[in-house]
Backbone as CSV, one residue per row, in Angstrom:
resi,resn,N_x,N_y,N_z,CA_x,CA_y,CA_z,C_x,C_y,C_z
1,MET,0.756,-1.233,0.063,-0.219,-0.317,0.203,0.851,1.436,-0.052
2,TRP,0.540,2.384,-0.632,1.142,3.576,-0.289,-0.040,4.260,0.801
3,THR,1.250,5.383,1.105,0.864,5.928,2.859,1.286,7.508,2.389
4,GLY,0.759,8.310,2.906,0.437,9.974,2.757,1.443,9.809,4.441
5,PRO,1.965,10.861,4.752,2.270,11.481,6.251,1.749,11.591,7.408
6,ASP,-0.219,11.827,6.956,-1.705,11.321,7.802,-1.649,9.808,8.182
7,PRO,-1.556,9.325,8.978,-2.030,7.806,8.767,-2.700,7.395,8.258
8,LEU,-4.278,8.676,7.841,-5.194,7.999,7.430,-5.109,8.008,6.155
9,THR,-4.519,8.429,5.484,-4.259,8.693,4.246,-3.715,7.157,3.158
10,LEU,-4.415,6.316,3.088,-4.213,5.294,2.390,-4.198,5.321,0.933
11,GLY,-3.777,4.756,0.502,-4.200,3.522,-1.156,-3.480,2.336,-1.534
12,ARG,-4.132,1.795,-2.690,-3.355,0.819,-2.912,-2.166,0.658,-3.873
13,ASP,-2.735,1.796,-4.917,-1.449,2.004,-5.603,-0.423,3.762,-5.197
14,ASN,0.604,4.400,-5.558,0.648,5.471,-5.406,-0.393,6.354,-7.016
15,ALA,-0.972,6.222,-7.667,-2.083,7.172,-8.071,-3.511,7.132,-7.713
16,ASP,-3.361,6.326,-6.186,-4.563,6.396,-5.581,-4.714,7.918,-4.594
17,LEU,-2.743,7.848,-3.849,-2.958,9.653,-3.359,-2.924,10.746,-4.632
18,ASP,-2.757,10.623,-5.986,-2.963,11.458,-6.461,-4.286,12.524,-6.370
19,THR,-5.289,12.312,-6.170,-6.286,12.886,-5.704,-6.385,13.369,-4.208
20,VAL,-5.498,13.490,-3.137,-5.398,13.915,-2.050,-4.602,14.941,-2.639
21,ASP,-3.464,14.773,-3.203,-2.248,15.937,-3.454,-1.137,16.018,-2.135
22,GLN,-0.296,13.967,-2.143,0.211,13.735,-1.051,1.568,13.853,-1.603
23,ALA,2.609,14.811,-1.114,3.956,14.743,-1.870,4.770,13.788,-1.343
24,ASP,4.324,13.287,0.016,5.176,13.124,0.871,4.639,11.633,1.139
25,ARG,4.958,10.720,0.130,4.640,9.493,0.107,5.544,8.432,0.290
26,ARG,4.676,7.039,0.341,6.074,6.157,0.977,4.824,4.620,0.515
27,GLU,5.621,4.001,0.182,5.296,2.776,-0.016,5.448,1.782,0.934
28,ALA,4.523,1.061,1.728,4.557,-0.173,3.047,3.778,-1.260,2.792
29,PRO,4.433,-2.074,3.361,3.338,-3.547,3.468,2.194,-3.026,3.741
30,ALA,0.861,-3.781,3.043,-0.532,-3.302,3.533,-0.605,-3.661,5.082
31,LEU,-0.394,-4.805,5.908,-0.912,-4.762,7.317,-0.168,-3.730,8.207
32,SER,0.422,-3.548,8.026,1.751,-2.192,8.537,1.065,-0.952,8.279
33,ALA,0.305,-0.606,7.092,-0.212,1.010,6.580,-1.758,0.700,7.595
34,VAL,-2.190,-0.412,7.569,-3.630,-0.538,8.230,-3.200,-0.726,9.770
35,VAL,-2.350,-1.562,10.127,-2.221,-1.111,11.693,-2.150,0.748,12.268
36,ARG,-1.041,1.067,11.399,-1.095,2.524,11.671,-2.199,3.266,11.878
37,ALA,-3.372,2.738,11.150,-3.925,3.607,10.653,-4.902,3.600,11.838
38,ALA,-4.935,2.317,11.846,-6.579,1.666,13.060,-5.476,2.486,14.674
39,THR,-4.547,2.608,14.819,-4.290,2.745,15.902,-4.413,4.388,15.659
40,ALA,-4.377,5.627,15.076,-4.394,6.429,14.814,-5.605,7.111,15.509
41,THR,-6.512,5.920,15.094,-8.230,6.356,15.176,-8.674,5.332,16.426
42,ASP,-7.863,4.588,17.330,-7.886,4.656,18.647,-8.752,3.192,18.467
43,ALA,-8.530,2.397,16.931,-9.568,0.994,16.532,-9.113,0.235,17.423
44,ASN,-9.517,-1.284,17.296,-10.022,-2.134,17.906,-9.427,-3.469,16.577
45,LEU,-8.127,-4.048,17.227,-7.120,-4.575,16.247,-7.612,-6.263,16.615
46,VAL,-8.071,-7.542,16.174,-8.552,-8.763,16.495,-7.298,-9.528,15.292
47,LEU,-6.646,-10.197,15.459,-5.463,-10.534,15.306,-5.757,-12.708,15.293
48,THR,-5.273,-12.762,14.280,-5.782,-14.436,13.801,-4.479,-15.325,13.315
49,GLU,-3.999,-16.399,13.813,-2.843,-16.907,13.385,-3.121,-16.684,11.355
50,PRO,-1.373,-16.311,11.290,-1.193,-16.381,9.753,-2.217,-17.128,8.893
51,GLY,-2.904,-16.877,7.711,-2.992,-18.338,6.625,-4.666,-18.654,7.705
52,ALA,-4.921,-18.233,8.878,-6.454,-18.175,9.230,-7.798,-18.010,8.266
53,THR,-7.319,-16.679,7.897,-8.707,-15.969,6.961,-8.389,-16.368,5.313
54,GLY,-7.010,-16.542,5.284,-7.128,-16.578,3.587,-6.953,-15.447,2.493
55,HIS,-7.737,-14.248,3.229,-7.625,-12.953,2.255,-6.381,-12.789,2.121
56,ARG,-5.939,-12.076,1.192,-4.860,-11.061,0.244,-4.537,-10.389,1.656
57,ASP,-3.371,-10.061,2.045,-2.562,-10.017,2.956,-2.732,-9.742,4.163
58,GLY,-3.357,-10.620,4.697,-4.007,-11.407,5.763,-4.949,-10.180,6.104
59,ILE,-5.615,-9.396,5.410,-6.378,-8.829,6.339,-8.241,-8.290,5.355
60,GLY,-9.159,-9.544,6.591,-10.442,-9.612,6.619,-11.380,-8.360,6.406
61,ALA,-10.855,-7.715,7.110,-12.071,-6.712,7.103,-11.376,-5.708,8.504
62,LEU,-12.043,-4.261,7.438,-11.928,-2.536,8.048,-12.985,-1.979,8.339
63,LEU,-13.310,-2.504,9.454,-14.654,-1.605,9.696,-14.429,-0.311,10.279
64,ARG,-15.871,0.671,9.730,-15.571,2.239,10.636,-17.070,2.684,11.015
65,TYR,-16.529,2.726,12.312,-18.688,3.869,12.576,-17.693,4.660,13.616
66,SER,-19.091,5.775,13.658,-19.148,6.541,14.554,-20.273,6.048,15.507
67,TYR,-19.657,7.146,16.869,-20.685,6.835,17.419,-21.709,8.135,17.964
């Protein structure tokens, strides 16, 4: 994934960040980028054994909601 300076700026590829005009972009493993974003929002993480979900990059779901 690609990330910007804000932990919540994520994209599957570099072009995904073109719409938010982030000059400081970095490529990172998907799991690292998602965990970084989740911790920035005080989200809860549920970890499973490697390969248990069969999902790409080990990520099954990323759910968000407001109170």
